[in-house]
C-alpha positions as CSV (number, residue, x, y, z in Angstrom):
1,X,10.2,-8.0,-14.0
2,X,8.8,-4.5,-14.8
3,X,9.4,-2.5,-11.7
4,X,10.2,1.0,-13.0
5,X,12.8,3.0,-11.1
6,X,12.5,6.1,-13.2
7,X,12.3,9.4,-11.3
8,X,12.1,12.9,-12.6
9,X,15.0,14.3,-10.5
10,X,18.6,13.3,-11.2
11,X,19.7,10.5,-8.9
12,X,23.0,10.3,-7.1
13,X,25.4,8.6,-9.4
14,X,27.2,5.3,-8.4
15,X,30.9,4.7,-8.8
16,X,32.2,1.3,-10.1
17,X,33.8,0.8,-6.6
18,X,30.5,1.5,-4.8
19,X,28.6,-1.0,-6.9
20,X,31.1,-3.7,-6.2
21,X,31.4,-2.8,-2.5
22,X,27.6,-2.8,-2.0
23,X,27.0,-6.1,-3.8
24,X,30.1,-8.0,-2.8
25,X,30.3,-9.1,-6.5
26,X,33.2,-9.6,-8.9
27,X,33.8,-8.2,-12.4
28,X,33.7,-10.9,-15.1
29,X,37.1,-11.2,-16.7
30,X,38.0,-8.0,-14.7
31,X,36.3,-6.0,-17.3
32,X,34.8,-2.8,-15.8
33,X,33.0,0.2,-17.2
34,X,34.6,3.6,-17.2
35,X,32.8,6.5,-15.6
36,X,29.9,6.7,-13.2
37,X,26.6,4.9,-13.2
38,X,23.6,7.2,-13.3
39,X,21.0,4.7,-12.1
40,X,20.4,1.0,-11.3
41,X,17.2,-0.4,-12.8
42,X,15.3,-3.7,-13.1
43,X,13.1,-2.9,-16.1
44,X,15.0,-3.7,-19.4
45,X,12.7,-1.5,-21.4
46,X,14.1,1.7,-19.8
47,X,17.8,0.8,-19.9
48,X,20.1,3.1,-21.7
49,X,23.7,4.4,-21.7
50,X,25.0,5.2,-18.2
51,X,22.7,2.6,-16.6
52,X,23.4,-0.6,-14.6
53,X,20.7,-3.3,-15.4
54,X,20.1,-5.7,-12.5
55,X,18.8,-9.0,-13.9
56,X,16.1,-10.5,-11.6
57,X,14.9,-14.1,-11.8
58,X,11.4,-15.0,-10.8
59,X,9.3,-18.1,-11.0
60,X,8.1,-17.3,-14.5
61,X,10.7,-15.0,-15.9
62,X,14.5,-14.6,-16.0
63,X,15.8,-11.1,-16.9
64,X,19.2,-12.6,-17.8
65,X,17.4,-13.3,-21.2
66,X,17.2,-9.5,-21.8
67,X,20.9,-8.7,-21.3
68,X,21.8,-8.7,-25.0
69,X,18.9,-6.4,-25.5
70,X,19.9,-3.9,-22.9
71,X,23.5,-4.0,-24.2
72,X,22.1,-3.1,-27.7
73,X,20.2,-0.2,-26.0
74,X,23.6,1.2,-24.9
75,X,23.4,0.0,-21.2
76,X,27.0,-0.1,-19.7
77,X,26.7,-2.7,-16.9
78,X,24.7,-5.8,-16.1
79,X,24.5,-7.1,-12.6
80,X,24.0,-10.9,-13.0
81,X,23.9,-14.1,-10.9
82,X,25.5,-16.0,-13.8
83,X,27.7,-14.8,-16.6
84,X,25.9,-14.2,-19.9
85,X,27.2,-14.3,-23.5
86,X,26.8,-10.6,-24.3
87,X,29.0,-7.7,-25.0
88,X,28.5,-5.8,-21.7
89,X,30.5,-5.4,-18.5
90,X,29.1,-7.9,-16.0
91,X,29.2,-7.6,-12.2
92,X,28.6,-11.2,-11.0
93,X,26.8,-11.6,-7.7
94,X,25.6,-14.6,-5.7
95,X,21.9,-13.7,-5.9
96,X,20.6,-10.6,-7.8
97,X,17.4,-10.4,-5.6
98,X,19.7,-10.1,-2.5
99,X,22.1,-7.8,-4.4
100,X,19.2,-5.4,-5.0
101,X,18.5,-5.4,-1.2
102,X,22.2,-4.7,-0.5
103,X,22.2,-1.8,-3.0
104,X,19.1,-0.3,-1.3
105,X,20.7,-0.7,2.1
106,X,23.9,0.9,0.9
107,X,22.0,3.9,-0.4
108,X,20.1,4.2,2.8
109,X,23.4,4.2,4.8
110,X,24.8,6.9,2.5
111,X,22.0,9.3,3.7
112,X,22.6,9.8,7.4
113,X,20.6,13.1,7.3
114,X,17.4,11.1,6.7
115,X,14.6,10.7,9.2
116,X,12.8,7.5,8.3
117,X,9.3,6.3,9.2
118,X,8.3,2.7,8.3
119,X,4.8,1.4,8.7
120,X,3.0,-1.9,8.1
121,X,-0.5,-3.3,8.7
122,X,-3.3,-5.2,7.1
123,X,-5.3,-2.2,5.8
124,X,-4.9,1.6,5.7
125,X,-1.1,1.4,5.0
126,X,-1.4,3.4,1.7
127,X,-3.7,6.1,3.0
128,X,-1.7,6.6,6.2
129,X,1.5,6.8,4.1
130,X,-0.1,9.4,1.8
131,X,-1.2,11.4,4.9
132,X,2.3,11.3,6.3
133,X,3.7,12.3,2.9
134,X,1.4,15.3,3.0
135,X,2.5,16.3,6.5
136,X,6.2,15.9,5.9
137,X,6.6,17.2,2.3
138,X,5.2,20.6,3.4
139,X,8.3,20.8,5.6
140,X,11.2,19.3,3.5
141,X,11.9,17.0,0.5
142,X,10.4,13.6,1.4
143,X,10.7,10.2,-0.3
144,X,7.4,8.3,-0.1
145,X,6.8,4.7,-1.2
146,X,5.1,4.8,-4.6
147,X,2.2,2.5,-5.5
148,X,2.7,-0.9,-4.1
149,X,6.5,-1.0,-4.0
150,X,6.4,-2.3,-0.5
151,X,7.9,-5.9,-0.8
152,X,11.5,-7.3,-0.8
153,X,11.9,-5.9,-4.4
154,X,9.9,-2.7,-4.2
155,X,11.5,-1.4,-1.0
156,X,15.1,-1.4,-2.3
157,X,13.9,0.1,-5.6
158,X,12.4,3.0,-3.6
159,X,15.6,3.4,-1.5
160,X,17.6,3.7,-4.8
161,X,15.7,7.0,-5.4
162,X,17.1,8.6,-2.3
163,X,18.9,11.9,-2.9
164,X,21.0,14.1,-0.5
165,X,18.2,16.7,-0.3
166,X,15.7,14.2,1.1
167,X,15.2,14.9,4.8
168,X,12.4,12.4,5.4
169,X,11.4,9.0,4.0
170,X,8.0,7.3,4.6
171,X,8.4,3.6,3.7
172,X,5.4,1.2,3.5
173,X,6.4,-2.4,4.2
174,X,4.2,-5.3,3.1
175,X,4.4,-8.9,4.0
176,X,3.5,-11.9,2.0
177,X,5.6,-14.4,4.0
178,X,7.3,-14.6,7.4
179,X,10.7,-12.9,7.4
180,X,10.0,-10.4,4.7
181,X,9.4,-7.5,7.0
182,X,12.5,-8.4,9.0
183,X,14.4,-8.2,5.8
184,X,13.0,-4.9,4.6
185,X,13.0,-3.1,7.9
186,X,16.6,-4.0,8.5
187,X,17.3,-2.5,5.1
188,X,15.3,0.7,5.8
189,X,16.7,1.3,9.3
190,X,13.7,3.3,10.6
191,X,13.8,5.8,13.4
192,X,10.1,5.5,14.0
193,X,8.0,2.5,12.9
194,X,5.1,0.3,13.8
195,X,1.9,-1.6,12.9
196,X,-1.4,0.2,12.0
197,X,-3.6,-2.8,12.6
198,X,-3.8,-6.6,12.3
199,X,-6.7,-7.6,10.0
200,X,-7.5,-10.6,7.8
201,X,-5.5,-9.6,4.6
202,X,-3.2,-12.5,3.5
203,X,-4.8,-15.0,5.8
204,X,-3.9,-17.8,3.4
205,X,-0.1,-17.3,3.6
206,X,0.0,-16.9,7.4
207,X,-2.6,-19.5,8.6
208,X,-4.6,-17.0,10.7
209,X,-4.3,-13.6,12.4
210,X,-1.7,-14.8,14.9
211,X,0.6,-15.6,12.1
212,X,-0.1,-12.2,10.5
213,X,0.7,-10.5,13.8
214,X,4.0,-12.4,14.1
215,X,5.0,-11.4,10.5
216,X,4.1,-7.7,10.9
217,X,5.8,-7.5,14.4
218,X,9.2,-8.2,12.8
219,X,9.3,-4.4,12.2
220,X,9.9,-3.8,15.9
221,X,13.3,-5.4,15.8
222,X,15.0,-2.6,13.7
223,X,13.7,0.7,15.2
224,X,16.3,3.2,16.6
225,X,14.0,5.6,18.4
226,X,10.2,5.2,18.8
227,X,7.8,2.2,18.3
228,X,4.2,3.0,17.3
229,X,1.4,0.8,18.7
230,X,-2.3,0.5,17.7
231,X,-3.9,0.8,21.1
232,X,-7.4,-0.4,20.1
233,X,-6.3,-3.4,18.1
234,X,-7.2,-7.0,19.3
235,X,-3.5,-7.8,19.2
236,X,-2.3,-4.6,21.0
237,X,-0.8,-6.6,23.9
238,X,1.0,-9.1,21.6
239,X,2.3,-6.1,19.7
240,X,3.5,-4.4,22.9
241,X,5.4,-7.5,23.8
242,X,7.4,-7.3,20.5
243,X,8.5,-3.7,21.2
244,X,12.3,-3.3,21.9
245,X,12.7,0.4,22.1
246,X,12.6,2.4,25.3
247,X,10.2,4.9,23.7
248,X,6.8,4.0,22.3
249,X,3.6,5.9,21.3
250,X,0.2,4.5,21.0
251,X,-2.7,5.7,18.9
252,X,-6.5,5.0,18.7
253,X,-9.1,4.5,21.4
254,X,-7.3,4.2,24.7
255,X,-4.0,5.4,23.2
256,X,-2.0,8.5,23.7
257,X,-3.0,10.0,20.3
258,X,-6.7,9.6,19.7
259,X,-9.7,11.2,18.0
260,X,-12.8,12.6,19.8
261,X,-15.9,14.6,18.6
262,X,-15.8,12.6,15.3
263,X,-18.3,13.9,12.7
264,X,-18.6,11.7,9.5
265,X,-19.9,13.6,6.5
266,X,-20.6,12.0,3.1
267,X,-17.2,12.8,1.6
268,X,-15.2,14.1,4.5
269,X,-14.9,14.0,8.3
270,X,-13.9,16.2,11.2
271,X,-12.5,15.3,14.7
272,X,-10.5,16.6,17.6
273,X,-7.0,15.2,17.5
274,X,-5.8,14.7,21.1
275,X,-2.1,14.5,21.9
276,X,0.3,15.2,24.7
277,X,1.1,18.4,22.9
278,X,-2.5,19.5,23.1
279,X,-5.7,19.1,21.1
280,X,-6.7,20.5,17.7
281,X,-9.7,20.2,15.4
282,X,-9.0,18.5,12.1
283,X,-11.1,19.0,8.9
284,X,-10.2,15.8,7.1
285,X,-10.8,15.5,3.3
286,X,-11.5,11.8,3.6
287,X,-14.7,9.9,4.3
288,X,-15.2,7.1,6.8
289,X,-14.3,6.3,10.4
290,X,-11.5,4.1,9.3
291,X,-9.8,7.2,7.7
292,X,-10.1,9.1,11.0
293,X,-8.2,6.1,12.5
294,X,-5.6,6.4,9.7
295,X,-5.2,10.1,10.4
296,X,-4.6,9.5,14.1
297,X,-2.0,6.8,13.1
298,X,-0.3,9.3,10.8
299,X,-0.3,11.9,13.6
300,X,1.4,9.5,16.0
301,X,4.2,8.7,13.5
302,X,4.7,12.4,12.8
303,X,4.8,13.4,16.5
304,X,7.3,10.6,17.2
305,X,9.6,12.0,14.6
306,X,9.4,15.5,16.0
307,X,6.8,17.2,14.0
308,X,4.6,19.9,15.7
309,X,0.9,19.6,16.1
310,X,0.1,22.7,13.9
311,X,2.1,21.2,11.0
312,X,0.4,17.8,11.5
313,X,-3.0,19.3,11.2
314,X,-2.1,21.4,8.2
315,X,-0.7,18.3,6.4
316,X,-3.7,16.2,7.2
317,X,-6.1,18.9,5.9
318,X,-4.2,19.0,2.6
319,X,-3.8,15.3,2.1
320,X,-5.1,13.7,-1.1
321,X,-6.1,10.1,-1.4
322,X,-4.3,7.6,-3.7
323,X,-6.0,6.7,-6.9
324,X,-8.6,4.0,-6.5
325,X,-8.9,4.7,-2.7
326,X,-12.4,6.1,-2.1
327,X,-12.2,8.6,-5.0
328,X,-15.6,10.4,-5.5
329,X,-16.5,10.8,-9.1
330,X,-19.8,12.6,-10.0
331,X,-20.9,11.4,-13.5
332,X,-24.1,12.6,-15.1
333,X,-26.7,12.4,-12.4
334,X,-24.9,9.7,-10.4
335,X,-22.1,9.4,-7.9
336,X,-19.4,6.8,-8.5
337,X,-17.0,5.9,-5.7
338,X,-13.8,4.3,-7.0
339,X,-12.3,2.1,-4.2
340,X,-10.9,-0.5,-6.6
341,X,-7.3,-0.3,-5.7
342,X,-7.5,-3.3,-3.4
343,X,-9.6,-5.0,-0.8
344,X,-9.6,-7.1,2.3
345,X,-12.6,-8.0,4.6
346,X,-12.0,-5.1,6.9
347,X,-11.6,-2.4,4.2
348,X,-14.7,-3.9,2.4
349,X,-16.8,-3.3,5.6
350,X,-15.4,0.2,6.0
351,X,-16.2,1.1,2.4
352,X,-19.8,0.0,3.0
353,X,-20.1,2.4,5.9
354,X,-18.9,5.2,3.6
355,X,-21.4,4.3,0.9
356,X,-24.2,4.3,3.5
357,X,-23.5,8.0,4.1
358,X,-24.2,8.9,0.4
359,X,-27.4,10.1,-1.3
360,X,-30.2,8.3,-3.1
361,X,-30.2,4.6,-3.9
362,X,-26.9,3.1,-2.7
363,X,-25.4,0.2,-4.6
364,X,-22.2,-1.6,-3.6
365,X,-20.5,-3.6,-6.3
366,X,-17.9,-6.0,-5.0
367,X,-15.2,-8.3,-6.5
368,X,-13.6,-11.2,-4.9
369,X,-11.0,-10.8,-2.1
370,X,-7.7,-12.7,-2.8
371,X,-5.1,-14.3,-0.5
372,X,-7.6,-15.7,2.0
373,X,-6.4,-19.3,1.4
374,X,-8.7,-22.0,2.8
375,X,-10.8,-19.3,4.6
376,X,-12.0,-17.8,1.4
377,X,-15.4,-19.2,1.2
378,X,-16.3,-18.6,4.9
379,X,-14.8,-15.0,4.8
380,X,-16.9,-14.2,1.7
381,X,-20.0,-15.7,3.4
382,X,-19.5,-13.5,6.5
383,X,-18.9,-10.5,4.2
384,X,-22.1,-11.1,2.3
385,X,-24.0,-11.4,5.6
386,X,-22.5,-8.1,6.9
387,X,-22.7,-6.0,3.8
388,X,-26.5,-6.5,3.3
389,X,-27.0,-5.7,7.0
390,X,-25.4,-2.2,6.7
391,X,-28.2,0.3,7.2
392,X,-28.7,2.4,4.2
393,X,-27.3,0.1,1.5
394,X,-30.0,-0.8,-1.0
395,X,-28.3,-3.4,-3.2
396,X,-25.0,-5.4,-3.1
397,X,-23.9,-6.8,-6.5
398,X,-21.1,-9.5,-5.9
399,X,-19.0,-10.5,-8.8
400,X,-16.5,-13.4,-9.0
401,X,-15.8,-17.0,-8.1
402,X,-16.9,-16.4,-4.4
403,X,-20.0,-14.3,-5.2
404,X,-22.2,-17.4,-4.5
405,X,-20.6,-17.8,-1.1
406,X,-21.3,-14.0,-0.4
407,X,-24.9,-14.5,-1.5
408,X,-25.4,-17.5,0.9
409,X,-24.2,-15.2,3.7
410,X,-26.7,-12.6,2.6
411,X,-29.5,-15.1,2.6
412,X,-28.7,-16.1,6.2
413,X,-30.1,-12.6,7.1
414,X,-33.5,-11.0,6.6
415,X,-31.9,-8.8,3.9
416,X,-31.0,-11.6,1.5
417,X,-33.0,-10.0,-1.4
418,X,-30.5,-7.1,-1.4
419,X,-27.8,-9.2,-2.9
420,X,-27.3,-10.4,-6.5
421,X,-24.4,-12.7,-7.4
422,X,-22.6,-12.9,-10.8
423,X,-19.6,-15.1,-11.8
424,X,-18.2,-12.4,-14.0
425,X,-18.4,-8.7,-15.0
426,X,-20.1,-9.4,-18.3
427,X,-23.1,-10.9,-16.5
428,X,-23.2,-8.2,-13.8
429,X,-23.2,-5.2,-16.3
430,X,-26.8,-5.7,-17.7
431,X,-28.2,-6.0,-14.1
432,X,-26.5,-2.7,-13.1
433,X,-27.9,-1.0,-16.3
434,X,-31.3,-2.4,-15.4
435,X,-31.1,-1.1,-11.9
436,X,-30.4,2.4,-13.2
437,X,-33.3,2.3,-15.6
438,X,-35.7,1.0,-12.9
439,X,-34.8,3.8,-10.4
440,X,-34.4,6.7,-12.9
441,X,-34.7,9.7,-12.2
442,X,-33.8,9.1,-8.5
443,X,-30.2,9.9,-7.4
444,X,-28.0,6.9,-7.1
445,X,-24.5,6.3,-5.5
446,X,-22.3,3.3,-6.6
447,X,-19.2,2.1,-4.8
448,X,-16.9,-0.3,-6.7
449,X,-14.4,-2.4,-4.7
450,X,-12.4,-5.7,-5.0
451,X,-8.9,-7.1,-4.8
452,X,-6.4,-5.8,-7.3
453,X,-6.6,-8.8,-9.6
454,X,-10.4,-8.4,-10.1
455,X,-10.0,-5.1,-11.9
456,X,-13.3,-3.7,-10.7
457,X,-12.5,-0.4,-12.3
458,X,-13.2,-2.1,-15.7
459,X,-16.8,-2.7,-14.7
460,X,-17.2,0.8,-13.3
461,X,-15.8,2.3,-16.6
462,X,-18.2,0.1,-18.6
463,X,-21.2,1.2,-16.6
464,X,-20.2,4.9,-16.8
465,X,-19.9,4.6,-20.6
466,X,-23.5,3.3,-20.9
467,X,-25.0,6.3,-19.1
């Protein structure tokens, strides 16, 4: 398991007693290390003197196999669920996965100064999290979930990075099964938390949007101050029913925090942010209506934790998107939009609307969407139908196992000729080069997007290289 816990700043050291107290484990043969532990990590490659290595076990790997190696690297302690024949102090626990959660929860409890925001949703989590990070880190040191460390392993890994100077934490919580958000939100103990939206991501695991809503709503069981509600979501009423706090704040159309006078530009947007504290114009450096919605969500979370309107606007205006999230890259005479970080049906449609705002010939290059279970073929069919129908998009190039299903959807409309389907990137590349040669010297805008496993950035890089 290679989840790196390295951070540039010095972490709070752990005492031997704290390790044992947090994990409820016992020292093998009562053999303990002397001195403090500088950090706990799960990546054997980084282990060195002063570290405690926590050996996770997954379906296809068992980090107990690396304990002799970390001992040779000078690592002092191994946290294990079974004793191992290696010359290293071993803290034996019932389950190392749960021990990691206990250590994260312990670290969280040791930082009572912290104001914690937790958020979940089907799409927009990462962008909303980055916007909140921009708002809060202007004011005080803030811990923000890195990358996709948002599951039952990633969340405690992030909590282990808490330091006494942190005043805020923004934790993104993801769900791949029922009970996961209950587990992580209990660990995080948020003051303010909520759902951004209920979409169609992970349909496969949850058997439909009702199941997704149930899984995400587990976040409302562990909030100490204010619950955040997406007013315009189809599931808003179901979500309201899950709220347990006296205080709540809703965002979006029909909510208490909402956008009006929205102007969408090619690579940015502006809107009036309306709140109980007043209204302010926001010049948002993000394209797309969905990002205006993400900004109103971020504003609601920030208001609920006591941030003033001026600070919220300043933070939103300085926010920077995460890598692979609608990054605009001018290259030669062309515009490339890198939205390859991940995809679900909702974010795919939102990206198409952004592409439609760009200049010249507009080409959307899509990879498969994962985790749709038995709905995969029909969801790709609907996506193909909808993408070619977006006004302003000239070509859609679908790549992957479900590209033929998307093409069938496209052909159910009058715009069927806009779509080409390819089973892999190698087949799609010559077609894209041909498109460029055919339309030269007209300006062209390309948007690349797909689920993480499709690595659409590889196809984008290959095309850029050929220009």
